C-alpha positions as CSV (number, residue, x, y, z in Angstrom):
1,M,48.0,54.1,-7.2
2,K,51.7,53.6,-7.8
3,L,52.0,57.4,-8.3
4,N,53.0,59.3,-5.5
5,I,51.6,62.7,-6.0
6,F,53.6,64.7,-3.5
7,W,57.1,63.5,-5.1
8,L,55.7,64.4,-8.6
9,A,54.5,68.0,-7.7
10,L,57.9,68.7,-5.8
11,V,60.1,67.5,-9.2
12,A,57.9,69.5,-11.3
13,L,58.6,72.5,-9.7
14,V,61.9,72.0,-9.3
15,T,62.9,70.7,-12.7
16,P,60.3,72.0,-15.3
17,L,60.2,70.4,-18.9
18,S,63.3,71.4,-21.1
19,V,61.4,72.0,-24.3
20,A,63.6,73.9,-27.0
21,S,61.5,76.3,-29.1
22,A,63.6,76.9,-32.1
23,D,60.9,75.8,-34.4
24,D,57.5,76.4,-33.3
25,T,55.9,73.9,-35.4
26,M,57.1,71.0,-32.8
27,L,58.3,70.3,-29.5
28,T,61.8,69.2,-28.9
29,Y,62.3,67.6,-25.2
30,S,66.3,67.3,-24.3
31,G,67.0,64.2,-22.4
32,G,69.5,64.0,-19.7
33,D,70.9,61.0,-17.9
34,G,69.2,57.4,-18.0
35,P,69.3,54.4,-19.9
36,G,68.0,56.4,-23.0
37,K,70.9,59.0,-23.0
38,G,71.8,59.8,-26.8
39,K,68.7,58.1,-28.3
40,H,66.3,60.2,-30.2
41,I,62.4,59.4,-30.5
42,V,60.2,60.8,-33.0
43,L,56.7,60.9,-32.1
44,I,54.5,61.7,-34.9
45,S,51.0,63.0,-34.0
46,G,47.9,63.7,-36.6
47,D,44.6,62.2,-35.8
48,E,41.2,63.6,-35.8
49,E,39.6,61.7,-33.2
50,Y,41.5,60.3,-30.4
51,R,43.5,63.4,-29.0
52,S,47.3,62.4,-30.2
53,E,48.1,65.9,-30.2
54,E,47.6,65.7,-26.2
55,A,49.0,62.1,-25.7
56,L,52.1,62.2,-27.5
57,P,53.7,65.1,-25.6
58,M,52.9,63.6,-22.7
59,L,54.7,60.6,-23.4
60,A,57.7,62.5,-24.5
61,G,57.6,64.2,-21.2
62,I,58.0,60.8,-19.3
63,L,60.4,59.1,-21.8
64,S,62.7,62.5,-21.6
65,K,62.8,63.6,-18.0
66,H,62.6,60.2,-16.4
67,H,64.7,58.0,-18.6
68,G,66.9,60.5,-20.5
69,F,65.3,59.9,-24.0
70,D,65.8,63.2,-26.7
71,C,62.3,63.4,-28.1
72,T,60.7,65.5,-30.9
73,V,57.0,65.6,-31.3
74,L,55.5,66.5,-34.5
75,F,51.9,67.9,-34.9
76,S,49.3,68.3,-37.8
77,I,49.5,72.1,-38.4
78,N,47.7,74.7,-40.3
79,P,49.9,76.5,-42.3
80,E,47.9,79.8,-42.5
81,D,48.3,80.6,-38.5
82,G,50.7,78.0,-37.5
83,T,48.0,76.1,-34.8
84,V,47.4,72.5,-34.2
85,D,45.0,71.6,-36.6
86,P,44.2,67.6,-36.6
87,N,42.0,68.2,-39.6
88,N,44.5,69.2,-41.8
89,Q,45.8,65.7,-43.3
90,K,48.5,67.2,-45.5
91,N,50.7,68.9,-43.3
92,I,53.1,67.6,-40.7
93,P,56.2,69.8,-40.5
94,G,59.3,68.0,-39.2
95,I,59.1,64.8,-40.9
96,D,62.6,64.6,-41.5
97,K,63.6,64.5,-38.0
98,L,63.3,60.9,-38.4
99,K,66.4,60.8,-40.4
100,S,68.1,61.0,-36.8
101,A,65.9,58.9,-35.1
102,D,66.3,55.5,-33.2
103,L,62.6,55.0,-32.7
104,C,59.6,56.4,-34.0
105,I,56.1,56.4,-32.3
106,I,53.3,57.3,-34.7
107,M,49.6,57.9,-33.8
108,T,48.3,59.3,-37.0
109,R,45.0,58.8,-39.0
110,F,44.4,58.9,-42.6
111,R,47.2,61.3,-43.5
112,N,48.1,62.2,-47.0
113,L,51.7,63.6,-46.7
114,P,53.9,65.1,-49.4
115,D,56.1,62.7,-51.5
116,E,59.2,64.3,-49.9
117,D,57.9,63.4,-46.3
118,M,56.6,59.8,-47.0
119,Q,60.3,59.3,-48.7
120,V,61.8,60.0,-45.2
121,I,59.1,57.7,-43.7
122,D,60.0,54.9,-46.2
123,D,63.6,55.1,-45.6
124,Y,63.2,55.1,-42.1
125,L,61.2,51.6,-42.5
126,K,63.2,50.3,-45.0
127,A,66.4,50.9,-42.6
128,G,64.3,48.5,-40.2
129,K,64.3,50.7,-37.6
130,P,61.7,50.1,-34.7
131,I,58.2,51.7,-34.7
132,I,55.3,51.8,-32.1
133,G,52.0,52.4,-33.7
134,I,48.9,53.6,-31.3
135,R,45.3,53.6,-32.0
136,T,44.7,54.8,-35.6
137,A,48.2,54.2,-36.6
138,T,46.6,50.9,-38.2
139,H,45.2,53.0,-40.9
140,A,47.7,55.9,-40.3
141,F,47.9,56.8,-44.1
142,N,45.4,57.5,-47.1
143,I,47.3,58.3,-50.0
144,P,45.8,58.7,-53.7
145,K,45.9,55.7,-56.2
146,D,47.8,57.7,-58.7
147,A,50.8,58.8,-55.9
148,K,53.7,57.3,-55.7
149,F,53.4,56.1,-52.0
150,H,49.8,54.7,-52.7
151,S,51.4,51.2,-51.3
152,Y,51.2,53.0,-47.8
153,S,47.4,53.5,-47.7
154,F,45.0,51.7,-45.6
155,N,43.0,50.7,-48.5
156,N,45.5,49.4,-50.9
157,Q,46.2,45.4,-49.4
158,G,46.4,47.0,-45.7
159,G,49.2,49.3,-46.4
160,F,51.2,50.5,-43.6
161,G,49.0,49.3,-41.2
162,K,48.9,45.7,-42.6
163,N,52.9,45.6,-43.7
164,V,54.1,47.2,-40.7
165,L,51.9,46.9,-37.3
166,G,49.9,43.7,-38.5
167,E,46.7,45.2,-39.1
168,T,44.7,47.7,-41.0
169,W,41.2,49.4,-40.3
170,V,38.8,46.7,-39.7
171,S,35.8,48.0,-37.4
172,H,34.8,49.3,-33.7
173,H,34.3,45.6,-32.0
174,G,33.1,47.4,-28.8
175,K,30.4,49.7,-29.2
176,H,31.6,53.3,-29.6
177,K,31.4,55.6,-26.6
178,S,29.2,53.3,-24.5
179,E,31.6,50.0,-24.2
180,S,35.1,50.5,-22.7
181,T,37.9,48.4,-22.8
182,R,39.6,46.1,-19.9
183,G,43.1,44.8,-20.7
184,V,43.6,40.9,-20.3
185,I,47.0,39.7,-20.2
186,N,47.9,36.8,-22.8
187,A,48.9,34.2,-20.4
188,E,51.5,33.0,-22.4
189,Q,53.5,36.3,-22.7
190,K,53.2,37.1,-18.9
191,D,56.9,37.3,-18.6
192,N,57.3,39.1,-21.7
193,P,59.5,42.5,-20.8
194,I,56.8,44.7,-21.9
195,L,54.5,43.4,-19.8
196,R,56.7,43.9,-16.4
197,G,54.5,45.9,-14.2
198,V,51.4,45.9,-16.1
199,D,48.6,44.6,-14.3
200,D,45.7,47.0,-14.3
201,V,44.6,48.3,-17.8
202,W,41.5,50.2,-18.5
203,G,40.3,53.0,-20.7
204,P,37.0,54.5,-21.8
205,T,37.9,53.9,-25.7
206,D,36.3,50.8,-27.2
207,V,38.0,47.7,-28.4
208,Y,38.8,47.4,-32.3
209,G,38.1,44.5,-34.4
210,I,41.1,42.8,-35.4
211,R,40.5,39.8,-37.9
212,N,43.8,38.6,-39.7
213,L,46.7,39.5,-37.6
214,P,49.6,37.4,-38.9
215,E,50.8,34.3,-37.2
216,K,54.3,36.1,-37.0
217,A,52.6,38.7,-34.4
218,T,52.9,38.0,-30.8
219,V,49.8,39.0,-28.6
220,L,50.6,40.8,-25.4
221,V,47.4,42.0,-24.4
222,Y,43.6,41.4,-25.4
223,G,40.6,43.8,-25.0
224,S,37.8,42.4,-22.7
225,V,34.7,44.6,-24.0
226,L,33.0,46.0,-21.0
227,E,29.2,46.4,-20.5
228,G,29.7,50.2,-19.8
229,M,32.4,53.3,-19.2
230,K,33.8,52.4,-16.0
231,P,36.6,50.2,-14.9
232,E,34.4,48.1,-12.6
233,D,31.9,47.0,-15.3
234,K,31.3,43.9,-16.4
235,P,32.5,42.0,-19.6
236,V,29.7,42.1,-22.3
237,E,28.3,38.3,-22.3
238,G,28.5,36.4,-25.7
239,K,30.6,36.2,-29.0
240,K,31.8,39.9,-28.7
241,N,34.1,38.3,-26.1
242,D,34.7,34.9,-27.4
243,P,37.2,35.5,-28.7
244,M,38.5,38.7,-27.3
245,M,40.4,41.1,-29.8
246,P,44.1,41.6,-29.4
247,I,44.7,45.1,-28.4
248,V,48.6,45.0,-28.1
249,W,50.9,43.0,-30.2
250,T,54.6,43.0,-31.3
251,M,55.3,42.1,-34.8
252,P,58.7,41.7,-37.1
253,Y,58.4,43.3,-40.4
254,Q,60.3,43.7,-43.6
255,L,59.2,46.2,-46.4
256,K,60.3,45.0,-50.0
257,G,63.9,46.0,-50.6
258,G,64.4,47.0,-46.9
259,K,65.9,45.6,-43.6
260,R,64.0,43.5,-40.9
261,G,62.5,45.5,-38.1
262,T,60.2,45.0,-35.1
263,S,56.9,47.0,-34.4
264,L,54.5,47.4,-31.6
265,C,51.1,48.0,-31.9
266,S,48.4,49.0,-29.3
267,T,45.2,49.9,-30.3
268,F,44.4,50.9,-26.7
269,G,45.5,54.4,-26.9
270,S,43.4,57.7,-26.8
271,A,44.6,60.5,-24.9
272,I,42.1,59.8,-22.0
273,D,43.0,56.2,-21.9
274,Y,46.4,57.5,-20.8
275,V,45.2,58.4,-17.5
276,N,45.8,54.9,-16.7
277,E,49.2,54.2,-15.5
278,D,49.7,50.8,-16.9
279,G,48.6,51.9,-20.1
280,R,51.4,54.6,-20.2
281,R,53.7,51.5,-18.9
282,I,53.2,49.3,-21.9
283,I,54.4,52.1,-24.2
284,V,57.3,53.2,-22.1
285,N,58.3,49.3,-21.6
286,G,58.0,49.0,-25.4
287,V,60.3,52.0,-26.2
288,F,62.9,50.2,-24.0
289,D,62.0,46.9,-25.6
290,L,62.4,47.8,-29.1
291,L,65.9,49.8,-28.5
292,G,67.3,46.6,-26.7
293,L,67.0,48.0,-23.1
294,D,65.0,45.0,-21.8
295,D,67.6,44.6,-18.8
296,K,66.5,48.5,-17.7
297,I,63.0,47.6,-17.5
298,T,61.7,47.0,-14.0
299,P,57.9,46.3,-12.5
300,D,58.3,50.0,-11.1
301,L,59.9,52.0,-13.8
302,D,58.7,55.5,-13.6
303,V,55.9,56.3,-16.0
304,S,54.5,59.0,-13.6
305,I,53.3,62.1,-15.6
306,V,55.3,65.0,-15.6
307,G,53.4,68.5,-15.3
308,D,49.7,68.8,-15.9
309,Y,47.9,66.4,-18.0
310,D,44.2,67.2,-18.5
311,P,43.2,65.2,-21.7
312,S,40.2,65.6,-23.6
313,F,37.6,63.1,-24.3
314,Y,37.9,61.8,-27.7
315,G,35.7,62.7,-30.5
316,F,35.7,64.6,-33.6
317,N,36.3,68.2,-34.0
318,S,36.8,68.2,-30.6
319,F,40.4,69.3,-30.4
320,K,41.5,72.3,-28.4
321,K,41.2,75.5,-31.1
322,G,43.9,77.7,-31.5
323,L,47.0,76.3,-29.7
324,K,50.3,76.3,-31.0
325,P,52.5,73.2,-30.2
326,A,53.9,75.1,-27.1
327,D,50.8,74.9,-25.4
328,F,51.0,71.3,-25.3
329,Q,54.0,70.9,-23.5
330,G,53.2,70.1,-20.2
331,K,53.6,72.7,-17.2
């Protein structure tokens, strides 16, 4: 493993995460010195199945502690008791933090947010700012037909997923909870900065079906469907891996009336997948790349986990009940 366990434990003890608690609906990680100093990343969680509320604070800790980014993590919140509730599709406090963001990482599923929140998201994207979508972000929103921002809905010509990331919800391609994913680098992109140091991508979450990725998208990693749920399992024989589905790609996007921007999409990425070091590396490298910091990406860029990370296996209604955002900060 590339992780120096002793060093990590020592650093965690000496320099605990700096988390502001002025607003108990979100987490704020103050960055320090590093290439990301002065840049603000907003990470938006909110999915019922893949434990974004666990994955995104962990990624924020890496980006803040190791690389100097200021990070804000938002959650789906039950307004009655202030607990994190991924099943609440209408309430993610703090979306206005995007107004000061240099980059957004989003991992939501079928959200139906108020118009004032969607307006902030719309303004962000029309400004052409960079965005990273993880897993269910291909179907991040489910907005009613009579609503102002129905254009973002997954079932309106692909909505946000199609127009910003490159694809909307299609299907499970690998068999859910029984066929895991092995990442296969696109040989034509082996020198892409986002892939520096990436050589071992595996996770127990299945490959998504991708059917109509635009030609302007650049595929970085394909997903080989494995026969089982272990990293040493063999690829499934037959058409399921011929051709393999893309699982990581970049794409230029431009909404009507907006400026041109760039997105990175990774359908690899439930919380349990990010136990995999190179799964984390893709996201961290992607942040650097989308913010014009390619020259700072090295094969050994630090993506070690800060503090504790014991992610839940994915599944509906399997989230940890009764917890507040501060409970996810990492200790």
